[in-house]
C-alpha positions in Angstrom: 34.2 0.9 96.3 32.0 -2.3 95.1 33.7 -5.3 93.4 32.3 -6.1 89.9 29.8 -8.9 90.3 29.6 -11.7 87.8 32.4 -10.6 85.9 33.8 -12.8 83.5 36.1 -12.7 80.7 34.8 -11.1 77.7 37.1 -11.3 75.0 41.3 -11.2 74.3 42.2 -8.8 71.7 45.2 -8.8 69.6 46.6 -6.2 67.4 48.5 -7.5 64.1 50.0 -6.2 60.8 48.2 -9.8 59.0 44.8 -10.4 60.8 43.9 -12.8 58.2 47.1 -14.8 58.4 46.8 -14.9 62.6 42.8 -15.7 62.0 43.5 -18.7 60.2 46.3 -19.6 62.5 43.9 -19.4 65.5 41.2 -21.3 63.5 43.8 -24.5 61.9 45.4 -24.7 65.5 42.6 -24.3 68.6 39.2 -24.6 66.1 38.1 -21.0 66.6 35.4 -20.0 64.2 35.0 -16.4 62.4 31.6 -14.5 63.7 30.3 -11.2 62.7 32.6 -8.1 63.6 31.7 -4.8 63.1 32.7 -2.5 60.7 35.5 0.1 61.6 37.7 2.4 60.0 40.3 -0.4 60.2 40.1 -4.2 59.6 38.8 -6.6 62.3 38.2 -10.1 62.5 36.6 -11.6 65.7 36.7 -15.2 66.6 34.9 -17.4 68.6 35.8 -20.3 70.6 32.9 -22.7 72.1 30.2 -20.6 73.5 31.6 -17.6 75.5 35.6 -17.3 74.8 36.1 -14.2 71.8 39.7 -13.4 70.0 39.4 -9.8 68.7 42.3 -9.4 65.8 42.4 -6.0 64.8 44.5 -4.4 62.4 47.9 -2.9 63.8 48.1 0.8 63.5 51.1 1.7 61.4 52.1 5.0 63.6 52.5 2.8 66.4 55.6 2.5 67.9 54.9 -0.6 70.0 57.1 -4.0 68.7 55.0 -6.3 66.3 54.8 -9.2 69.3 57.3 -9.3 72.3 59.2 -12.3 71.2 60.0 -14.5 68.0 60.5 -18.3 68.1 64.0 -17.5 66.9 64.8 -14.8 69.4 67.6 -15.4 71.9 65.4 -13.7 74.4 62.9 -17.0 74.1 65.1 -19.2 76.2 62.3 -22.1 77.3 63.1 -21.9 81.0 62.0 -18.1 80.7 58.6 -18.9 79.0 56.6 -19.3 82.0 56.7 -16.1 83.3 56.1 -14.4 80.1 52.9 -12.7 78.6 51.1 -15.6 77.0 47.6 -16.6 76.0 46.6 -20.0 77.7 43.7 -21.9 76.4 42.6 -24.9 77.9 42.3 -28.2 75.7 41.4 -31.7 76.7 43.7 -33.7 74.3 46.4 -32.2 75.8 49.2 -34.9 74.6 47.7 -35.2 71.5 47.6 -31.5 70.8 50.9 -31.1 71.4 51.7 -34.2 69.3 49.6 -32.3 66.2 51.5 -29.0 66.5 55.0 -30.9 66.4 53.2 -32.7 63.2 52.8 -29.2 61.8 56.2 -27.9 61.9 55.2 -25.9 65.3 58.1 -25.3 67.6 57.0 -26.6 71.0 58.7 -26.0 74.4 57.6 -28.5 76.8 57.7 -28.7 81.0 56.9 -30.6 83.7 56.4 -28.7 86.9 58.5 -30.2 90.2 55.4 -32.1 91.1 55.3 -34.4 88.0 51.7 -34.0 87.6 51.4 -30.5 85.6 52.8 -30.7 82.1 53.5 -27.4 80.4 53.5 -26.7 76.6 54.4 -23.4 75.1 54.9 -21.9 71.1 54.5 -19.3 69.6 51.6 -17.8 66.8 52.8 -16.3 63.6 52.8 -12.7 65.1 55.4 -14.0 68.3 52.7 -13.8 70.8 53.7 -16.8 73.6 50.6 -19.5 73.7 50.2 -22.0 76.3 47.7 -24.7 76.1 46.5 -26.5 79.2 44.7 -29.2 80.4 41.2 -28.4 81.4 40.3 -28.9 85.2 37.5 -31.3 84.1 40.6 -33.7 82.7 42.8 -33.1 85.2 40.1 -33.8 88.2 39.3 -37.3 86.0 42.6 -38.3 85.8 43.3 -37.9 89.3 39.8 -39.7 90.3 41.2 -42.7 88.0 44.6 -42.4 89.4 43.3 -42.7 93.0 40.9 -45.6 91.9 44.3 -47.6 90.1 45.9 -46.9 93.5 43.2 -48.1 95.7 42.8 -51.1 93.8 46.6 -52.0 93.9 46.2 -51.1 97.6 43.8 -53.8 98.3 45.4 -56.5 95.9 48.8 -56.2 97.9 
């Protein structure tokens, strides 16, 4: 069996009892825009971020037996030390520090963690349906910062 060629992420789908509230959250927090969505037997909202990331919000079937969300920001299960291991949506942002600060200013409870290497910062928070969301610094920003730090180190080495 041949592996898929040219595979890339098409969309992430989320089920919710209140897709309008969830859509507004992702529009306000990450800057998604609402795009045309198909007419189905149930309500849907399609969101787009950038040129290729789509988030499909789908009205929850009231007859389903699955829980609304895996976590709740108020749940004892949401011990911050367990968050990196949980299911989550991860979106890259180029302004990580100011983005996290804005979340806090909006009253969003943010759990922050720095990896043992001291270089990798992570943040976790919950959307209105209890889904874990993780913003991450874009690779371009990481590489830019590494080049900058390397150049600063080189300059100090030359001076000393």
